[in-house]
C-alpha positions as a LaTeX table, in Angstrom:
\begin{tabular}{lrrr}
\hline
Residue & $x$ (\AA) & $y$ (\AA) & $z$ (\AA) \\
\hline
Met1 & 91.68 & 141.65 & 57.27 \\
Thr2 & 88.97 & 144.06 & 58.39 \\
His3 & 85.57 & 142.60 & 59.20 \\
Arg4 & 82.29 & 144.51 & 59.42 \\
Asp5 & 79.22 & 143.25 & 61.20 \\
Glu6 & 76.28 & 144.20 & 58.97 \\
Ala7 & 73.66 & 141.97 & 60.59 \\
Asn8 & 70.06 & 143.20 & 60.70 \\
Trp9 & 68.41 & 141.70 & 63.81 \\
Glu10 & 65.22 & 143.79 & 63.51 \\
Gly11 & 62.20 & 141.68 & 64.39 \\
Val12 & 64.27 & 138.61 & 65.32 \\
Ala13 & 63.24 & 137.08 & 68.64 \\
Leu14 & 65.97 & 135.08 & 70.37 \\
Val15 & 63.57 & 132.30 & 71.30 \\
Ser16 & 64.13 & 128.60 & 70.69 \\
Lys17 & 61.61 & 127.03 & 68.35 \\
Asp18 & 60.43 & 123.48 & 68.99 \\
Val19 & 61.98 & 121.42 & 66.21 \\
Gly20 & 60.61 & 118.06 & 67.34 \\
Thr21 & 63.31 & 116.68 & 69.63 \\
Arg22 & 61.01 & 114.86 & 72.06 \\
Asn23 & 61.97 & 111.30 & 71.07 \\
Lys24 & 65.73 & 111.86 & 70.85 \\
Pro25 & 68.27 & 110.13 & 73.13 \\
Ala26 & 68.66 & 111.64 & 76.60 \\
Arg27 & 72.44 & 111.80 & 76.09 \\
Trp28 & 71.78 & 114.60 & 73.58 \\
Arg29 & 70.32 & 116.74 & 76.39 \\
Ile30 & 72.83 & 119.44 & 77.34 \\
Ala31 & 72.23 & 122.08 & 80.03 \\
Gly32 & 68.51 & 121.30 & 80.04 \\
Ile33 & 68.07 & 121.57 & 76.24 \\
Gln34 & 67.31 & 118.54 & 74.09 \\
Tyr35 & 69.17 & 118.50 & 70.77 \\
Ala36 & 68.14 & 116.66 & 67.60 \\
Thr37 & 71.52 & 115.15 & 66.67 \\
Glu38 & 74.74 & 114.07 & 68.29 \\
Gly39 & 76.57 & 116.77 & 66.32 \\
Glu40 & 74.31 & 119.47 & 67.75 \\
Ala41 & 74.88 & 118.12 & 71.28 \\
Met42 & 78.66 & 118.21 & 70.74 \\
Leu43 & 78.47 & 121.78 & 69.41 \\
Ala44 & 76.41 & 122.87 & 72.43 \\
Gln45 & 79.04 & 121.39 & 74.76 \\
Leu46 & 81.85 & 123.16 & 72.91 \\
Leu47 & 80.06 & 126.53 & 72.88 \\
Ile48 & 79.25 & 126.27 & 76.61 \\
Ala49 & 82.84 & 125.29 & 77.44 \\
Met50 & 84.15 & 128.24 & 75.41 \\
Gly51 & 81.74 & 130.67 & 77.10 \\
Ile52 & 80.01 & 131.62 & 73.85 \\
Pro53 & 76.39 & 132.68 & 74.48 \\
Phe54 & 73.86 & 131.16 & 72.10 \\
Thr55 & 70.21 & 130.39 & 71.52 \\
Pro56 & 69.38 & 127.15 & 69.71 \\
Asn57 & 66.81 & 126.97 & 66.91 \\
Val58 & 66.01 & 130.65 & 66.32 \\
Ser59 & 63.47 & 131.16 & 63.52 \\
Phe60 & 64.14 & 133.52 & 60.60 \\
Glu61 & 61.62 & 134.31 & 57.87 \\
Met62 & 63.11 & 134.83 & 54.42 \\
Glu63 & 61.94 & 135.39 & 50.89 \\
Phe64 & 62.83 & 132.69 & 48.41 \\
Pro65 & 63.58 & 134.16 & 44.98 \\
Arg66 & 62.46 & 131.14 & 42.95 \\
Arg67 & 58.99 & 131.60 & 44.36 \\
Ser68 & 58.55 & 135.33 & 44.08 \\
Gly69 & 57.12 & 136.78 & 47.27 \\
Thr70 & 57.03 & 133.41 & 49.03 \\
Lys71 & 58.28 & 133.56 & 52.61 \\
Arg72 & 59.89 & 130.48 & 54.15 \\
Glu73 & 61.41 & 129.73 & 57.49 \\
Phe74 & 65.03 & 128.92 & 58.32 \\
Val75 & 65.88 & 127.69 & 61.81 \\
Pro76 & 69.68 & 127.55 & 62.30 \\
Asp77 & 70.86 & 125.24 & 65.06 \\
Phe78 & 72.84 & 127.90 & 66.98 \\
Val79 & 72.64 & 131.70 & 66.94 \\
Phe80 & 75.18 & 133.67 & 68.98 \\
Asn81 & 72.67 & 136.05 & 70.63 \\
Arg82 & 73.16 & 138.91 & 68.16 \\
Gln83 & 76.94 & 138.77 & 68.60 \\
Ala84 & 79.49 & 138.21 & 65.88 \\
Phe85 & 82.51 & 135.94 & 66.19 \\
Ile86 & 85.45 & 135.30 & 63.90 \\
Trp87 & 85.79 & 131.77 & 62.51 \\
Cys88 & 89.52 & 131.13 & 62.02 \\
Gly89 & 89.47 & 128.36 & 59.44 \\
Pro90 & 92.08 & 126.91 & 57.08 \\
His91 & 90.85 & 129.18 & 54.27 \\
Gly92 & 91.03 & 132.40 & 56.29 \\
Glu93 & 88.87 & 134.26 & 58.75 \\
Thr94 & 85.11 & 134.74 & 58.42 \\
Leu95 & 82.72 & 136.76 & 60.56 \\
Ile96 & 79.81 & 134.55 & 61.68 \\
His97 & 76.68 & 134.85 & 63.85 \\
Gly98 & 75.86 & 131.17 & 64.32 \\
Ile99 & 76.30 & 127.56 & 63.23 \\
Glu100 & 74.15 & 125.04 & 61.36 \\
Ala101 & 74.99 & 121.33 & 61.77 \\
Lys102 & 74.30 & 118.80 & 59.01 \\
Gly103 & 74.83 & 115.07 & 59.20 \\
Ala104 & 76.75 & 114.77 & 55.96 \\
Gly105 & 78.27 & 116.96 & 53.33 \\
Pro106 & 77.29 & 117.18 & 49.68 \\
Thr107 & 76.80 & 113.90 & 47.84 \\
Pro108 & 78.71 & 114.07 & 44.55 \\
Arg109 & 76.84 & 111.12 & 43.04 \\
Ser110 & 73.42 & 112.54 & 43.80 \\
Arg111 & 71.41 & 113.05 & 40.62 \\
Arg112 & 69.33 & 115.74 & 42.31 \\
Pro113 & 71.72 & 117.74 & 44.52 \\
Ala114 & 69.10 & 120.43 & 45.19 \\
Lys115 & 67.15 & 117.81 & 47.17 \\
Asn116 & 70.19 & 117.13 & 49.39 \\
Ala117 & 69.73 & 118.52 & 52.92 \\
Tyr118 & 73.24 & 119.97 & 52.81 \\
Ser119 & 72.48 & 121.83 & 49.57 \\
Arg120 & 69.18 & 123.16 & 50.95 \\
Ala121 & 70.96 & 124.37 & 54.07 \\
Arg122 & 73.59 & 126.16 & 51.96 \\
Leu123 & 70.83 & 127.93 & 50.02 \\
Lys124 & 69.07 & 129.06 & 53.21 \\
Ile125 & 72.38 & 130.26 & 54.69 \\
Gln126 & 73.12 & 132.22 & 51.51 \\
Leu127 & 69.66 & 133.84 & 51.51 \\
Leu128 & 69.88 & 134.77 & 55.20 \\
Gln129 & 73.22 & 136.46 & 54.57 \\
Glu130 & 71.93 & 138.30 & 51.48 \\
Gln131 & 68.67 & 139.44 & 53.10 \\
Arg132 & 69.79 & 140.19 & 56.67 \\
Gly133 & 73.60 & 140.17 & 56.72 \\
Ile134 & 73.48 & 137.33 & 59.25 \\
Val135 & 76.17 & 134.74 & 58.57 \\
Ile136 & 75.72 & 131.11 & 59.62 \\
Lys137 & 78.62 & 128.63 & 59.37 \\
Leu138 & 77.65 & 125.21 & 57.99 \\
Leu139 & 79.46 & 122.25 & 59.58 \\
Thr140 & 79.13 & 118.52 & 58.91 \\
Asp141 & 79.05 & 115.99 & 61.73 \\
Gly142 & 82.55 & 114.89 & 60.71 \\
Glu143 & 83.90 & 118.42 & 61.11 \\
Ile144 & 82.07 & 118.81 & 64.42 \\
Arg145 & 83.54 & 115.54 & 65.71 \\
Arg146 & 87.08 & 116.69 & 64.86 \\
Tyr147 & 86.58 & 119.98 & 66.72 \\
Phe148 & 84.99 & 118.13 & 69.64 \\
Glu149 & 88.04 & 115.85 & 69.89 \\
Lys150 & 90.27 & 118.96 & 69.95 \\
Gly151 & 88.05 & 120.46 & 72.67 \\
Lys152 & 87.32 & 123.78 & 70.96 \\
Leu153 & 86.05 & 125.54 & 67.88 \\
Pro154 & 88.29 & 127.92 & 65.92 \\
Leu155 & 86.33 & 130.96 & 67.12 \\
Arg156 & 87.36 & 134.26 & 68.66 \\
Pro157 & 85.25 & 137.26 & 69.63 \\
Phe158 & 84.70 & 139.93 & 67.00 \\
Val159 & 85.95 & 143.32 & 68.16 \\
Pro160 & 84.72 & 146.14 & 65.88 \\
\hline
\end{tabular}
């Protein structure tokens, strides 16, 4: 399969945004950066161990179609410093530029799935890909834990 990196990084500053992690457990502090969840801390450890450069909590401004002209912010947990990698998952390979961690997956019994944090994250990821060509992989804490136990993520460098 041939992959093409069509990401538009124009105007994107690779600067971590403060997402309110001050009162989080010290054990979630990795390489001097405080993470908001255990899953994020595990991902940071995996990325560091694999030598994958990243910036946590990079802010992207996007237009939300349901509110014509309204700009909103999306702050993915990990952005791979304008580099693309190939995610080698069970359903094939996907070119990605970062990872978003969510505590739980979709809730099938939820009467209002659009209010689910997982569903909101999926929408933001979709809009970022449509508007900028930047692809973020969404992982649940359960998936992150399984990769952490294996000691690596199914990632390889993208070579154009």
